PLY file of the C-alpha trace (Angstrom):
ply
format ascii 1.0
element vertex 291
property float x
property float y
property float z
element edge 290
property int vertex1
property int vertex2
end_header
175.27 -81.50 99.05
171.74 -82.13 97.84
170.61 -85.49 96.49
170.52 -86.12 92.75
170.29 -88.91 90.21
173.59 -89.95 88.63
173.91 -91.14 85.02
176.91 -92.23 82.94
175.84 -92.45 79.28
177.96 -94.09 76.60
176.82 -92.14 73.52
175.54 -88.70 72.59
172.04 -89.91 71.82
171.78 -91.20 75.36
173.00 -87.83 76.66
170.35 -86.00 74.65
167.68 -88.33 75.99
168.78 -87.82 79.60
168.89 -84.05 79.22
165.36 -84.08 77.82
164.08 -86.22 80.70
165.86 -84.32 83.51
165.23 -80.59 83.25
167.31 -79.79 86.33
170.43 -81.57 85.05
174.09 -80.61 85.33
176.75 -81.98 83.01
179.88 -83.49 84.55
183.00 -83.32 82.38
186.16 -83.29 84.51
184.25 -82.20 87.61
186.90 -79.75 88.82
184.37 -76.90 88.94
181.13 -78.83 89.32
182.18 -80.78 92.41
183.09 -77.59 94.25
179.70 -76.07 93.42
177.89 -79.23 94.54
179.74 -79.45 97.85
179.11 -75.80 98.63
175.43 -76.08 97.58
175.92 -73.39 94.95
173.89 -75.55 92.59
171.27 -78.22 93.34
170.72 -80.33 90.22
168.12 -83.06 90.11
170.45 -85.13 87.92
174.17 -85.21 87.14
175.06 -86.57 83.70
178.67 -87.80 83.64
180.16 -87.38 80.14
183.39 -89.27 80.80
182.13 -92.34 78.97
181.92 -90.47 75.64
185.24 -91.57 74.17
184.42 -89.89 70.85
184.68 -86.47 72.52
188.25 -87.06 73.67
191.35 -86.47 71.60
193.25 -84.08 69.34
193.33 -84.51 65.58
194.47 -82.72 62.44
191.61 -82.74 59.94
191.62 -80.89 56.61
194.03 -78.24 57.85
192.32 -77.73 61.21
193.20 -78.87 64.71
190.07 -80.47 66.17
189.78 -80.88 69.95
187.21 -83.12 71.53
185.42 -81.20 74.28
186.45 -83.82 76.86
190.16 -83.47 76.11
192.03 -82.76 79.34
194.42 -79.89 79.91
197.24 -82.37 80.52
196.65 -83.91 77.11
196.65 -80.44 75.53
199.89 -79.56 77.28
201.62 -82.77 76.19
200.19 -83.11 72.67
202.74 -83.26 69.88
200.26 -81.63 67.50
199.49 -78.77 69.87
203.15 -78.15 70.70
203.97 -78.12 66.99
201.13 -75.99 65.66
199.86 -74.05 68.72
202.55 -73.95 71.43
200.80 -71.01 73.11
197.82 -73.27 73.78
200.09 -75.93 75.29
201.62 -73.26 77.52
198.22 -72.00 78.66
196.98 -75.54 79.38
200.08 -76.16 81.48
199.31 -73.15 83.66
195.79 -74.28 84.58
195.54 -75.15 88.29
197.54 -78.08 89.66
198.60 -81.34 87.94
195.56 -83.01 89.49
193.26 -80.34 88.07
194.89 -80.56 84.64
194.56 -84.35 84.65
190.78 -84.13 85.15
189.71 -80.72 83.87
188.60 -80.58 80.23
188.77 -77.86 77.62
185.02 -78.05 76.99
184.18 -78.10 80.68
186.38 -75.06 81.20
184.46 -73.22 78.50
181.10 -74.32 79.86
182.08 -72.94 83.27
182.52 -69.56 81.54
185.06 -68.06 83.92
186.41 -64.69 82.72
189.83 -65.82 84.00
190.05 -69.12 82.07
193.57 -69.48 80.67
192.96 -71.50 77.50
190.07 -69.35 76.25
192.04 -66.20 75.19
194.53 -68.36 73.28
191.79 -70.20 71.45
190.09 -66.88 70.61
193.42 -65.56 69.30
193.72 -68.70 67.17
190.29 -68.06 65.67
188.69 -71.11 67.28
185.14 -72.22 66.59
182.99 -74.41 68.81
180.42 -76.97 67.76
177.28 -77.03 69.90
175.17 -80.17 69.56
171.65 -81.11 70.58
169.09 -83.65 69.47
167.55 -81.07 67.14
170.60 -79.40 65.57
174.34 -78.95 65.31
175.59 -75.39 65.12
179.05 -73.84 64.87
179.91 -70.44 66.34
183.09 -68.40 66.94
184.37 -69.11 70.44
184.07 -65.47 71.53
180.32 -65.66 70.90
179.88 -68.53 73.37
180.06 -66.41 76.52
177.41 -64.11 77.97
178.93 -63.43 81.40
180.48 -65.17 84.40
179.05 -68.70 84.44
176.72 -67.90 81.51
176.88 -69.12 77.90
174.63 -69.25 74.85
174.12 -73.00 75.35
170.44 -73.88 75.13
168.73 -76.52 77.29
169.57 -79.91 75.81
172.74 -78.61 74.13
176.44 -79.24 74.87
179.86 -78.41 73.47
181.20 -81.30 71.40
184.30 -80.02 69.56
186.57 -76.99 69.32
188.67 -76.36 66.22
191.01 -73.82 64.66
192.84 -73.48 61.37
196.54 -74.33 61.08
198.35 -71.49 59.29
201.96 -71.68 58.08
202.75 -68.01 58.54
201.17 -67.37 61.94
202.65 -66.97 65.40
200.72 -66.97 68.67
201.70 -66.17 72.25
200.11 -66.48 75.69
201.01 -64.32 78.69
199.68 -64.62 82.24
200.03 -62.72 85.49
198.94 -64.41 88.72
199.56 -63.83 92.41
202.14 -66.62 92.32
203.84 -68.80 89.71
201.59 -71.85 90.15
198.04 -72.69 91.26
196.96 -69.10 90.62
193.84 -67.70 89.01
194.86 -65.08 86.47
194.94 -61.48 87.62
195.02 -60.90 83.87
196.01 -62.98 80.87
196.53 -62.11 77.24
197.06 -63.82 73.93
197.91 -62.50 70.49
198.30 -64.06 67.07
199.92 -62.55 63.97
199.69 -63.76 60.39
201.98 -62.19 57.77
202.32 -62.15 54.01
205.33 -64.46 53.54
206.96 -62.44 50.75
206.47 -58.89 51.99
206.33 -59.52 55.77
203.30 -57.21 55.94
201.01 -58.06 58.86
197.93 -59.66 57.31
195.79 -60.66 60.29
195.90 -60.01 64.03
193.79 -61.33 66.88
194.23 -60.01 70.44
192.28 -61.52 73.34
192.37 -60.98 77.10
190.95 -62.60 80.19
190.10 -61.16 83.62
189.45 -57.69 82.22
185.68 -58.00 81.63
182.70 -60.23 82.38
183.98 -62.60 79.69
187.20 -63.18 77.83
187.28 -60.47 75.16
188.77 -59.85 71.75
190.07 -56.29 71.38
189.89 -54.99 67.82
191.34 -51.56 68.66
194.87 -52.93 68.86
194.40 -55.19 65.86
193.42 -52.39 63.49
196.67 -50.51 64.12
198.78 -53.47 63.03
196.94 -54.87 60.00
198.49 -53.84 56.69
201.69 -52.53 58.27
205.27 -53.70 58.73
206.51 -54.71 62.16
208.19 -52.16 64.39
208.62 -51.87 68.14
206.86 -48.51 68.01
203.87 -50.03 66.23
203.63 -52.85 68.77
203.79 -50.33 71.61
201.03 -48.24 70.06
198.79 -51.29 69.58
199.31 -52.35 73.20
198.45 -48.85 74.39
195.21 -48.90 72.39
194.23 -52.23 73.95
194.80 -50.78 77.42
192.59 -47.79 76.56
189.83 -49.99 75.15
189.33 -52.41 78.06
187.12 -51.65 81.07
188.25 -53.92 83.93
186.87 -53.72 87.46
188.33 -53.75 90.97
188.06 -57.12 92.71
189.83 -59.23 95.34
192.73 -60.03 92.98
193.52 -56.59 91.58
192.43 -53.05 90.83
191.13 -51.84 87.49
193.97 -49.36 87.11
196.60 -52.04 87.69
194.93 -54.37 85.17
194.97 -51.66 82.49
198.67 -51.05 83.06
199.52 -54.75 83.03
197.36 -55.35 79.96
199.57 -52.98 77.99
202.69 -54.85 79.09
201.31 -58.36 78.48
199.83 -57.52 75.08
203.14 -55.97 74.03
204.99 -59.12 75.09
202.47 -61.35 73.36
202.74 -59.44 70.08
206.54 -59.41 70.21
206.66 -63.17 70.85
204.10 -63.91 68.13
206.18 -61.89 65.67
209.34 -63.74 66.69
207.61 -67.07 66.08
206.21 -66.22 62.69
209.48 -64.78 61.34
212.00 -67.16 62.94
210.34 -70.46 63.79
208.26 -70.76 60.63
210.51 -68.93 58.33
208.13 -66.06 57.47
0 1
1 2
2 3
3 4
4 5
5 6
6 7
7 8
8 9
9 10
10 11
11 12
12 13
13 14
14 15
15 16
16 17
17 18
18 19
19 20
20 21
21 22
22 23
23 24
24 25
25 26
26 27
27 28
28 29
29 30
30 31
31 32
32 33
33 34
34 35
35 36
36 37
37 38
38 39
39 40
40 41
41 42
42 43
43 44
44 45
45 46
46 47
47 48
48 49
49 50
50 51
51 52
52 53
53 54
54 55
55 56
56 57
57 58
58 59
59 60
60 61
61 62
62 63
63 64
64 65
65 66
66 67
67 68
68 69
69 70
70 71
71 72
72 73
73 74
74 75
75 76
76 77
77 78
78 79
79 80
80 81
81 82
82 83
83 84
84 85
85 86
86 87
87 88
88 89
89 90
90 91
91 92
92 93
93 94
94 95
95 96
96 97
97 98
98 99
99 100
100 101
101 102
102 103
103 104
104 105
105 106
106 107
107 108
108 109
109 110
110 111
111 112
112 113
113 114
114 115
115 116
116 117
117 118
118 119
119 120
120 121
121 122
122 123
123 124
124 125
125 126
126 127
127 128
128 129
129 130
130 131
131 132
132 133
133 134
134 135
135 136
136 137
137 138
138 139
139 140
140 141
141 142
142 143
143 144
144 145
145 146
146 147
147 148
148 149
149 150
150 151
151 152
152 153
153 154
154 155
155 156
156 157
157 158
158 159
159 160
160 161
161 162
162 163
163 164
164 165
165 166
166 167
167 168
168 169
169 170
170 171
171 172
172 173
173 174
174 175
175 176
176 177
177 178
178 179
179 180
180 181
181 182
182 183
183 184
184 185
185 186
186 187
187 188
188 189
189 190
190 191
191 192
192 193
193 194
194 195
195 196
196 197
197 198
198 199
199 200
200 201
201 202
202 203
203 204
204 205
205 206
206 207
207 208
208 209
209 210
210 211
211 212
212 213
213 214
214 215
215 216
216 217
217 218
218 219
219 220
220 221
221 222
222 223
223 224
224 225
225 226
226 227
227 228
228 229
229 230
230 231
231 232
232 233
233 234
234 235
235 236
236 237
237 238
238 239
239 240
240 241
241 242
242 243
243 244
244 245
245 246
246 247
247 248
248 249
249 250
250 251
251 252
252 253
253 254
254 255
255 256
256 257
257 258
258 259
259 260
260 261
261 262
262 263
263 264
264 265
265 266
266 267
267 268
268 269
269 270
270 271
271 272
272 273
273 274
274 275
275 276
276 277
277 278
278 279
279 280
280 281
281 282
282 283
283 284
284 285
285 286
286 287
287 288
288 289
289 290
C-alpha cells in the first residue's frame, strides 16, 4: 500500500475544499471496495478523504412523496428500514443480499454506486424504481437519472470535485417491484446475473401504465431494457404477455463470457429472472396494495 494523506472532514464544504487541494484524492465511504484496491495497489491516491463524519448524508426519509436516501446509508440500514420494507421491499431484499453482514454494516449505497460495478445488487432495483441521484460540488448541484451515472466498470460521470450526496425515488400507491438474483451460492456471492422489474397500473382498469426493467451483470453497466417494457405498457396482465416481454429482454441484452458465466447462459437466465420479477411485481401491485 502506498503512502497517502488521510482526512476526516465534518461538513461538505470541507470535503469540497479537500478535493480541490488534493487532485489525486480517493473518497472513502464504507471502504469495502476502496480498502481492497489500496491493499492490492490497484490505486495509489495522494489523499484519502473519509466521508464517515458527514452525518447529514446518512439516513432514510420520506419527503414530499419521495424516499430520500443519504449516500452514506449502509446496506444493513436499507435492509432493516421500516420505510424501505413498506414502500420498496425489493430494495430491502437486494441490500440484504450484498456480501456478508460485515460488508453490509460498512458498505454504503452511494459508495456502491461510485464503485460502478456492473454486478451491484441495489442498482437494478433503484433503476427499476426510477431513482435519481444528486451530484454535488462546490460549483453546482445536479440531479440525473441513476442509469445515466455509469459509463463502464469503475467509471461514472462524476467530475473532479463532485460526489454523490442523495438518491431518491417516488413512492407510488399502485406500483409493485421485485428483485431476483442468481449467484454461484446462496450467500457471499457476486451476481452471475440479477434483475429487477417494477409495474404501475391504472387502479380502476388494471391496465399496465408504466414498466421499468433493469439488469446487472449483462453489460458493462447495469442496464434498463426498454424492449420488454414496450410490450407490456397499455395492456392487461397475462402470463403469455409476461413471457413475451421476458423473451424480448433476453434478445435485447448482449452479455459476455467471463469467469462467472457464459453469455449464452446469462441470456437464458435473464429470461427466467425477468419473468419471475414481472410476475412478483404484478402480484404485489394487485394483492398487497389493492390495485
